[in-house]
PyMOL Python script that loads the backbone (N, CA, C, O; Angstrom):
from pymol import cmd

cmd.read_pdbstr("""\
ATOM      1  N   UNK A   1     -33.501  -0.098 -20.818  1.00  0.00           N
ATOM      2  CA  UNK A   1     -33.711   0.349 -19.436  1.00  0.00           C
ATOM      3  C   UNK A   1     -32.636  -0.335 -18.691  1.00  0.00           C
ATOM      4  O   UNK A   1     -32.253  -1.447 -19.054  1.00  0.00           O
ATOM      5  N   UNK A   2     -32.109   0.290 -17.630  1.00  0.00           N
ATOM      6  CA  UNK A   2     -31.066   0.155 -16.796  1.00  0.00           C
ATOM      7  C   UNK A   2     -31.500  -0.593 -15.645  1.00  0.00           C
ATOM      8  O   UNK A   2     -32.707  -0.594 -15.403  1.00  0.00           O
ATOM      9  N   UNK A   3     -30.583  -1.336 -14.770  1.00  0.00           N
ATOM     10  CA  UNK A   3     -30.852  -2.046 -13.804  1.00  0.00           C
ATOM     11  C   UNK A   3     -30.582  -1.037 -12.651  1.00  0.00           C
ATOM     12  O   UNK A   3     -29.564  -0.345 -12.681  1.00  0.00           O
ATOM     13  N   UNK A   4     -31.519  -0.941 -11.591  1.00  0.00           N
ATOM     14  CA  UNK A   4     -31.227  -0.018 -10.667  1.00  0.00           C
ATOM     15  C   UNK A   4     -31.595  -0.901  -9.163  1.00  0.00           C
ATOM     16  O   UNK A   4     -32.564  -1.618  -8.913  1.00  0.00           O
ATOM     17  N   UNK A   5     -30.409  -0.526  -8.305  1.00  0.00           N
ATOM     18  CA  UNK A   5     -30.569  -1.314  -7.061  1.00  0.00           C
ATOM     19  C   UNK A   5     -31.429  -0.506  -6.098  1.00  0.00           C
ATOM     20  O   UNK A   5     -31.144   0.688  -6.008  1.00  0.00           O
ATOM     21  N   UNK A   6     -32.298  -0.908  -5.466  1.00  0.00           N
ATOM     22  CA  UNK A   6     -33.058  -0.152  -4.481  1.00  0.00           C
ATOM     23  C   UNK A   6     -32.456   0.316  -3.109  1.00  0.00           C
ATOM     24  O   UNK A   6     -32.446   1.463  -2.662  1.00  0.00           O
ATOM     25  N   UNK A   7     -31.975  -0.786  -2.561  1.00  0.00           N
ATOM     26  CA  UNK A   7     -31.043  -0.525  -1.507  1.00  0.00           C
ATOM     27  C   UNK A   7     -29.548  -1.070  -1.335  1.00  0.00           C
ATOM     28  O   UNK A   7     -29.270  -2.267  -1.256  1.00  0.00           O
ATOM     29  N   UNK A   8     -28.663  -0.061  -1.291  1.00  0.00           N
ATOM     30  CA  UNK A   8     -27.333  -0.552  -1.221  1.00  0.00           C
ATOM     31  C   UNK A   8     -26.575  -0.500   0.058  1.00  0.00           C
ATOM     32  O   UNK A   8     -26.330   0.568   0.618  1.00  0.00           O
ATOM     33  N   UNK A   9     -26.216  -1.625   0.502  1.00  0.00           N
ATOM     34  CA  UNK A   9     -25.977  -1.756   2.021  1.00  0.00           C
ATOM     35  C   UNK A   9     -24.385  -1.078   2.059  1.00  0.00           C
ATOM     36  O   UNK A   9     -23.509  -1.221   1.206  1.00  0.00           O
ATOM     37  N   UNK A  10     -24.328  -0.410   3.149  1.00  0.00           N
ATOM     38  CA  UNK A  10     -23.041   0.346   3.497  1.00  0.00           C
ATOM     39  C   UNK A  10     -22.730  -0.104   4.760  1.00  0.00           C
ATOM     40  O   UNK A  10     -23.609   0.079   5.601  1.00  0.00           O
ATOM     41  N   UNK A  11     -21.570  -0.721   5.173  1.00  0.00           N
ATOM     42  CA  UNK A  11     -21.184  -1.085   6.525  1.00  0.00           C
ATOM     43  C   UNK A  11     -21.085   0.231   7.444  1.00  0.00           C
ATOM     44  O   UNK A  11     -21.089   1.345   6.919  1.00  0.00           O
ATOM     45  N   UNK A  12     -21.001   0.072   8.748  1.00  0.00           N
ATOM     46  CA  UNK A  12     -20.733   1.271   9.616  1.00  0.00           C
ATOM     47  C   UNK A  12     -19.466   1.846   9.393  1.00  0.00           C
ATOM     48  O   UNK A  12     -19.356   3.072   9.381  1.00  0.00           O
ATOM     49  N   UNK A  13     -18.485   1.097   9.213  1.00  0.00           N
ATOM     50  CA  UNK A  13     -17.261   1.670   8.929  1.00  0.00           C
ATOM     51  C   UNK A  13     -17.241   2.362   7.508  1.00  0.00           C
ATOM     52  O   UNK A  13     -16.553   3.382   7.454  1.00  0.00           O
ATOM     53  N   UNK A  14     -17.807   2.019   6.490  1.00  0.00           N
ATOM     54  CA  UNK A  14     -17.840   2.724   5.334  1.00  0.00           C
ATOM     55  C   UNK A  14     -18.645   4.112   5.513  1.00  0.00           C
ATOM     56  O   UNK A  14     -18.171   5.142   5.034  1.00  0.00           O
ATOM     57  N   UNK A  15     -19.788   4.118   6.163  1.00  0.00           N
ATOM     58  CA  UNK A  15     -20.520   5.260   6.613  1.00  0.00           C
ATOM     59  C   UNK A  15     -19.501   6.255   7.301  1.00  0.00           C
ATOM     60  O   UNK A  15     -19.362   7.430   6.960  1.00  0.00           O
ATOM     61  N   UNK A  16     -18.867   5.678   8.229  1.00  0.00           N
ATOM     62  CA  UNK A  16     -18.111   6.447   9.130  1.00  0.00           C
ATOM     63  C   UNK A  16     -16.760   7.157   8.200  1.00  0.00           C
ATOM     64  O   UNK A  16     -16.430   8.339   8.299  1.00  0.00           O
ATOM     65  N   UNK A  17     -16.165   6.256   7.398  1.00  0.00           N
ATOM     66  CA  UNK A  17     -15.154   6.893   6.615  1.00  0.00           C
ATOM     67  C   UNK A  17     -15.483   7.863   5.634  1.00  0.00           C
ATOM     68  O   UNK A  17     -14.745   8.808   5.355  1.00  0.00           O
ATOM     69  N   UNK A  18     -16.827   7.591   4.992  1.00  0.00           N
ATOM     70  CA  UNK A  18     -17.286   8.686   4.098  1.00  0.00           C
ATOM     71  C   UNK A  18     -17.696   9.876   4.822  1.00  0.00           C
ATOM     72  O   UNK A  18     -17.398  10.957   4.314  1.00  0.00           O
ATOM     73  N   UNK A  19     -18.309   9.862   5.887  1.00  0.00           N
ATOM     74  CA  UNK A  19     -18.692  11.148   6.678  1.00  0.00           C
ATOM     75  C   UNK A  19     -17.138  11.929   7.229  1.00  0.00           C
ATOM     76  O   UNK A  19     -16.973  13.144   7.337  1.00  0.00           O
ATOM     77  N   UNK A  20     -16.237  10.989   7.487  1.00  0.00           N
ATOM     78  CA  UNK A  20     -14.747  11.518   7.799  1.00  0.00           C
ATOM     79  C   UNK A  20     -14.183  12.424   6.869  1.00  0.00           C
ATOM     80  O   UNK A  20     -13.765  13.573   7.008  1.00  0.00           O
ATOM     81  N   UNK A  21     -14.263  11.627   5.836  1.00  0.00           N
ATOM     82  CA  UNK A  21     -13.550  12.542   4.456  1.00  0.00           C
ATOM     83  C   UNK A  21     -14.321  13.753   4.062  1.00  0.00           C
ATOM     84  O   UNK A  21     -13.793  14.799   3.683  1.00  0.00           O
ATOM     85  N   UNK A  22     -15.765  13.526   4.187  1.00  0.00           N
ATOM     86  CA  UNK A  22     -16.484  14.744   3.932  1.00  0.00           C
ATOM     87  C   UNK A  22     -16.193  15.952   4.979  1.00  0.00           C
ATOM     88  O   UNK A  22     -16.259  17.143   4.675  1.00  0.00           O
ATOM     89  N   UNK A  23     -15.901  15.510   6.105  1.00  0.00           N
ATOM     90  CA  UNK A  23     -15.692  16.611   7.199  1.00  0.00           C
ATOM     91  C   UNK A  23     -14.392  17.031   7.265  1.00  0.00           C
ATOM     92  O   UNK A  23     -14.148  18.075   7.869  1.00  0.00           O
ATOM     93  N   UNK A  24     -13.122  16.123   6.520  1.00  0.00           N
ATOM     94  CA  UNK A  24     -12.119  16.435   6.523  1.00  0.00           C
ATOM     95  C   UNK A  24     -11.496  16.266   5.232  1.00  0.00           C
ATOM     96  O   UNK A  24     -10.746  15.297   5.114  1.00  0.00           O
ATOM     97  N   UNK A  25     -11.691  17.125   4.115  1.00  0.00           N
ATOM     98  CA  UNK A  25     -11.152  16.736   2.804  1.00  0.00           C
ATOM     99  C   UNK A  25      -9.715  16.746   2.675  1.00  0.00           C
ATOM    100  O   UNK A  25      -9.279  16.100   1.722  1.00  0.00           O
ATOM    101  N   UNK A  26      -8.937  17.290   3.366  1.00  0.00           N
ATOM    102  CA  UNK A  26      -7.505  17.496   3.420  1.00  0.00           C
ATOM    103  C   UNK A  26      -6.789  16.129   3.827  1.00  0.00           C
ATOM    104  O   UNK A  26      -5.564  16.044   3.733  1.00  0.00           O
ATOM    105  N   UNK A  27      -7.582  15.032   4.293  1.00  0.00           N
ATOM    106  CA  UNK A  27      -7.007  13.781   4.680  1.00  0.00           C
ATOM    107  C   UNK A  27      -6.327  13.115   3.562  1.00  0.00           C
ATOM    108  O   UNK A  27      -5.228  12.559   3.579  1.00  0.00           O
ATOM    109  N   UNK A  28      -7.257  13.274   2.461  1.00  0.00           N
ATOM    110  CA  UNK A  28      -6.503  12.293   1.290  1.00  0.00           C
ATOM    111  C   UNK A  28      -5.204  12.864   0.817  1.00  0.00           C
ATOM    112  O   UNK A  28      -4.323  12.094   0.433  1.00  0.00           O
ATOM    113  N   UNK A  29      -5.007  14.264   0.819  1.00  0.00           N
ATOM    114  CA  UNK A  29      -3.879  14.851   0.531  1.00  0.00           C
ATOM    115  C   UNK A  29      -2.700  14.261   1.354  1.00  0.00           C
ATOM    116  O   UNK A  29      -1.642  13.880   0.854  1.00  0.00           O
ATOM    117  N   UNK A  30      -3.040  14.226   2.813  1.00  0.00           N
ATOM    118  CA  UNK A  30      -2.157  13.948   3.790  1.00  0.00           C
ATOM    119  C   UNK A  30      -1.643  12.414   3.553  1.00  0.00           C
ATOM    120  O   UNK A  30      -0.490  12.026   3.738  1.00  0.00           O
ATOM    121  N   UNK A  31      -2.705  11.653   3.120  1.00  0.00           N
ATOM    122  CA  UNK A  31      -2.272  10.103   2.953  1.00  0.00           C
ATOM    123  C   UNK A  31      -1.508  10.072   1.956  1.00  0.00           C
ATOM    124  O   UNK A  31      -0.501   9.384   2.123  1.00  0.00           O
ATOM    125  N   UNK A  32      -1.641  10.685   0.741  1.00  0.00           N
ATOM    126  CA  UNK A  32      -0.786  10.848  -0.407  1.00  0.00           C
ATOM    127  C   UNK A  32       0.685  11.097  -0.113  1.00  0.00           C
ATOM    128  O   UNK A  32       1.639  10.415  -0.485  1.00  0.00           O
ATOM    129  N   UNK A  33       0.689  12.403   0.758  1.00  0.00           N
ATOM    130  CA  UNK A  33       2.289  12.751   1.034  1.00  0.00           C
ATOM    131  C   UNK A  33       2.824  11.601   1.991  1.00  0.00           C
ATOM    132  O   UNK A  33       3.971  11.217   1.766  1.00  0.00           O
ATOM    133  N   UNK A  34       2.196  11.071   2.924  1.00  0.00           N
ATOM    134  CA  UNK A  34       2.592   9.945   3.729  1.00  0.00           C
ATOM    135  C   UNK A  34       2.968   8.682   2.904  1.00  0.00           C
ATOM    136  O   UNK A  34       3.858   7.917   3.274  1.00  0.00           O
ATOM    137  N   UNK A  35       2.265   8.506   1.799  1.00  0.00           N
ATOM    138  CA  UNK A  35       2.688   7.408   1.044  1.00  0.00           C
ATOM    139  C   UNK A  35       3.929   7.688   0.286  1.00  0.00           C
ATOM    140  O   UNK A  35       4.881   6.908   0.300  1.00  0.00           O
ATOM    141  N   UNK A  36       3.921   8.807  -0.382  1.00  0.00           N
ATOM    142  CA  UNK A  36       5.237   9.138  -0.905  1.00  0.00           C
ATOM    143  C   UNK A  36       6.564   9.030   0.015  1.00  0.00           C
ATOM    144  O   UNK A  36       7.650   8.688  -0.453  1.00  0.00           O
ATOM    145  N   UNK A  37       6.396   9.298   1.127  1.00  0.00           N
ATOM    146  CA  UNK A  37       7.533   9.298   1.862  1.00  0.00           C
ATOM    147  C   UNK A  37       8.229   8.070   1.967  1.00  0.00           C
ATOM    148  O   UNK A  37       9.458   8.069   2.034  1.00  0.00           O
ATOM    149  N   UNK A  38       7.414   6.783   1.992  1.00  0.00           N
ATOM    150  CA  UNK A  38       8.061   5.523   2.136  1.00  0.00           C
ATOM    151  C   UNK A  38       7.869   4.850   0.692  1.00  0.00           C
ATOM    152  O   UNK A  38       8.826   4.179   0.306  1.00  0.00           O
ATOM    153  N   UNK A  39       6.840   4.937  -0.089  1.00  0.00           N
ATOM    154  CA  UNK A  39       6.657   3.878  -1.079  1.00  0.00           C
ATOM    155  C   UNK A  39       6.811   4.591  -2.416  1.00  0.00           C
ATOM    156  O   UNK A  39       7.463   3.942  -3.235  1.00  0.00           O
ATOM    157  N   UNK A  40       6.440   5.572  -2.758  1.00  0.00           N
ATOM    158  CA  UNK A  40       6.615   6.121  -4.246  1.00  0.00           C
ATOM    159  C   UNK A  40       7.992   6.450  -4.334  1.00  0.00           C
ATOM    160  O   UNK A  40       8.275   7.615  -4.056  1.00  0.00           O
ATOM    161  N   UNK A  41       8.889   5.702  -4.649  1.00  0.00           N
ATOM    162  CA  UNK A  41      10.275   5.765  -4.876  1.00  0.00           C
ATOM    163  C   UNK A  41      10.948   5.273  -6.092  1.00  0.00           C
ATOM    164  O   UNK A  41      10.736   4.118  -6.461  1.00  0.00           O
ATOM    165  N   UNK A  42      11.813   6.121  -6.804  1.00  0.00           N
ATOM    166  CA  UNK A  42      12.358   5.588  -8.091  1.00  0.00           C
ATOM    167  C   UNK A  42      13.384   4.650  -7.612  1.00  0.00           C
ATOM    168  O   UNK A  42      14.003   4.833  -6.564  1.00  0.00           O
ATOM    169  N   UNK A  43      13.586   3.480  -8.518  1.00  0.00           N
ATOM    170  CA  UNK A  43      14.565   2.616  -8.378  1.00  0.00           C
ATOM    171  C   UNK A  43      15.893   2.733  -9.186  1.00  0.00           C
ATOM    172  O   UNK A  43      15.900   2.728 -10.417  1.00  0.00           O
ATOM    173  N   UNK A  44      16.886   2.827  -8.513  1.00  0.00           N
ATOM    174  CA  UNK A  44      18.293   2.720  -9.330  1.00  0.00           C
ATOM    175  C   UNK A  44      18.445   1.399  -9.701  1.00  0.00           C
ATOM    176  O   UNK A  44      18.702   0.480  -8.923  1.00  0.00           O
ATOM    177  N   UNK A  45      18.259   1.290 -11.101  1.00  0.00           N
ATOM    178  CA  UNK A  45      18.449  -0.457 -11.451  1.00  0.00           C
ATOM    179  C   UNK A  45      19.820  -0.867 -11.381  1.00  0.00           C
ATOM    180  O   UNK A  45      20.152  -1.995 -11.018  1.00  0.00           O
ATOM    181  N   UNK A  46      20.674   0.091 -11.745  1.00  0.00           N
ATOM    182  CA  UNK A  46      22.243  -0.518 -11.565  1.00  0.00           C
ATOM    183  C   UNK A  46      22.574  -0.656 -10.319  1.00  0.00           C
ATOM    184  O   UNK A  46      23.330  -1.619 -10.191  1.00  0.00           O
ATOM    185  N   UNK A  47      22.332  -0.089  -9.271  1.00  0.00           N
ATOM    186  CA  UNK A  47      22.515  -0.209  -8.003  1.00  0.00           C
ATOM    187  C   UNK A  47      21.744  -1.492  -7.524  1.00  0.00           C
ATOM    188  O   UNK A  47      22.267  -2.246  -6.704  1.00  0.00           O
ATOM    189  N   UNK A  48      20.636  -1.705  -7.985  1.00  0.00           N
ATOM    190  CA  UNK A  48      19.865  -2.967  -7.501  1.00  0.00           C
ATOM    191  C   UNK A  48      20.527  -4.182  -8.176  1.00  0.00           C
ATOM    192  O   UNK A  48      20.554  -5.247  -7.559  1.00  0.00           O
ATOM    193  N   UNK A  49      21.032  -4.092  -9.339  1.00  0.00           N
ATOM    194  CA  UNK A  49      21.627  -5.134 -10.009  1.00  0.00           C
ATOM    195  C   UNK A  49      22.826  -5.605  -9.369  1.00  0.00           C
ATOM    196  O   UNK A  49      23.190  -6.777  -9.281  1.00  0.00           O
ATOM    197  N   UNK A  50      23.565  -4.291  -8.806  1.00  0.00           N
ATOM    198  CA  UNK A  50      24.886  -4.682  -7.921  1.00  0.00           C
ATOM    199  C   UNK A  50      24.650  -5.349  -6.592  1.00  0.00           C
ATOM    200  O   UNK A  50      25.454  -6.156  -6.126  1.00  0.00           O
ATOM    201  N   UNK A  51      23.437  -4.967  -5.937  1.00  0.00           N
ATOM    202  CA  UNK A  51      23.019  -5.673  -4.786  1.00  0.00           C
ATOM    203  C   UNK A  51      22.588  -7.082  -4.854  1.00  0.00           C
ATOM    204  O   UNK A  51      22.865  -7.873  -3.952  1.00  0.00           O
ATOM    205  N   UNK A  52      21.839  -7.451  -6.024  1.00  0.00           N
ATOM    206  CA  UNK A  52      21.358  -8.761  -6.131  1.00  0.00           C
ATOM    207  C   UNK A  52      22.702  -9.662  -6.664  1.00  0.00           C
ATOM    208  O   UNK A  52      22.633 -10.876  -6.466  1.00  0.00           O
ATOM    209  N   UNK A  53      23.699  -9.224  -7.209  1.00  0.00           N
ATOM    210  CA  UNK A  53      24.846  -9.895  -7.706  1.00  0.00           C
ATOM    211  C   UNK A  53      25.488 -10.396  -6.530  1.00  0.00           C
ATOM    212  O   UNK A  53      25.969 -11.519  -6.680  1.00  0.00           O
ATOM    213  N   UNK A  54      25.628  -9.879  -5.407  1.00  0.00           N
ATOM    214  CA  UNK A  54      26.483 -10.037  -4.227  1.00  0.00           C
ATOM    215  C   UNK A  54      25.515 -10.876  -3.040  1.00  0.00           C
ATOM    216  O   UNK A  54      25.996 -11.325  -2.000  1.00  0.00           O
ATOM    217  N   UNK A  55      24.460 -10.955  -3.318  1.00  0.00           N
ATOM    218  CA  UNK A  55      23.342 -11.643  -2.414  1.00  0.00           C
ATOM    219  C   UNK A  55      23.934 -13.006  -2.089  1.00  0.00           C
ATOM    220  O   UNK A  55      24.510 -13.591  -3.006  1.00  0.00           O
ATOM    221  N   UNK A  56      23.873 -13.491  -1.076  1.00  0.00           N
ATOM    222  CA  UNK A  56      24.274 -14.830  -0.447  1.00  0.00           C
ATOM    223  C   UNK A  56      22.931 -15.588  -0.440  1.00  0.00           C
ATOM    224  O   UNK A  56      21.975 -15.083   0.149  1.00  0.00           O
ATOM    225  N   UNK A  57      22.800 -16.888  -1.125  1.00  0.00           N
ATOM    226  CA  UNK A  57      21.622 -17.496  -1.038  1.00  0.00           C
ATOM    227  C   UNK A  57      21.357 -17.968   0.289  1.00  0.00           C
ATOM    228  O   UNK A  57      22.280 -18.354   1.006  1.00  0.00           O
ATOM    229  N   UNK A  58      19.958 -17.965   0.733  1.00  0.00           N
ATOM    230  CA  UNK A  58      19.737 -18.522   2.115  1.00  0.00           C
ATOM    231  C   UNK A  58      19.601 -20.117   1.875  1.00  0.00           C
ATOM    232  O   UNK A  58      19.204 -20.644   0.836  1.00  0.00           O
ATOM    233  N   UNK A  59      20.040 -20.814   3.134  1.00  0.00           N
ATOM    234  CA  UNK A  59      19.851 -22.168   3.189  1.00  0.00           C
ATOM    235  C   UNK A  59      18.519 -22.473   3.545  1.00  0.00           C
ATOM    236  O   UNK A  59      17.799 -21.678   4.148  1.00  0.00           O
ATOM    237  N   UNK A  60      18.125 -23.759   3.139  1.00  0.00           N
ATOM    238  CA  UNK A  60      16.776 -24.089   3.505  1.00  0.00           C
ATOM    239  C   UNK A  60      16.465 -24.229   4.819  1.00  0.00           C
ATOM    240  O   UNK A  60      15.263 -24.246   5.085  1.00  0.00           O
ATOM    241  N   UNK A  61      17.301 -24.341   5.772  1.00  0.00           N
ATOM    242  CA  UNK A  61      17.254 -24.512   7.308  1.00  0.00           C
ATOM    243  C   UNK A  61      18.248 -23.334   7.682  1.00  0.00           C
ATOM    244  O   UNK A  61      19.454 -23.477   7.484  1.00  0.00           O
ATOM    245  N   UNK A  62      17.773 -22.265   8.181  1.00  0.00           N
ATOM    246  CA  UNK A  62      18.281 -21.189   8.388  1.00  0.00           C
ATOM    247  C   UNK A  62      19.268 -21.186   9.800  1.00  0.00           C
ATOM    248  O   UNK A  62      20.197 -20.390   9.931  1.00  0.00           O
ATOM    249  N   UNK A  63      18.967 -22.037  10.650  1.00  0.00           N
ATOM    250  CA  UNK A  63      19.742 -22.050  11.906  1.00  0.00           C
ATOM    251  C   UNK A  63      20.601 -23.175  11.882  1.00  0.00           C
ATOM    252  O   UNK A  63      21.039 -23.576  12.960  1.00  0.00           O
ATOM    253  N   UNK A  64      20.964 -23.841  10.668  1.00  0.00           N
ATOM    254  CA  UNK A  64      21.960 -24.910  10.600  1.00  0.00           C
ATOM    255  C   UNK A  64      23.273 -24.196  10.468  1.00  0.00           C
ATOM    256  O   UNK A  64      23.391 -23.212   9.738  1.00  0.00           O
ATOM    257  N   UNK A  65      24.437 -24.779  11.301  1.00  0.00           N
ATOM    258  CA  UNK A  65      25.685 -24.006  11.318  1.00  0.00           C
ATOM    259  C   UNK A  65      26.769 -24.961  10.574  1.00  0.00           C
ATOM    260  O   UNK A  65      27.842 -25.108  11.158  1.00  0.00           O
ATOM    261  N   UNK A  66      26.597 -25.548   9.468  1.00  0.00           N
ATOM    262  CA  UNK A  66      27.537 -26.413   8.918  1.00  0.00           C
ATOM    263  C   UNK A  66      28.678 -25.649   8.177  1.00  0.00           C
ATOM    264  O   UNK A  66      29.589 -26.274   7.635  1.00  0.00           O
TER     265      UNK A  66
END
""", "prot")
cmd.dss("prot")
cmd.show_as("cartoon", "prot")
cmd.util.cbc("prot")
cmd.orient("prot")
């Protein structure tokens, strides 16, 4: 015998988003495309290693001019 919840609470924003997604099914594809523009990138590990090797360490107090 399984456990069944009688009333599942959904906030107003959850209800709105679910209705919006149902009315606009293309929105998830647009979100994935937008994400891929900025975030889903491959990293050139050789170039990253070069960048990291010439990095100057930040001082503990960045405004100190010694």
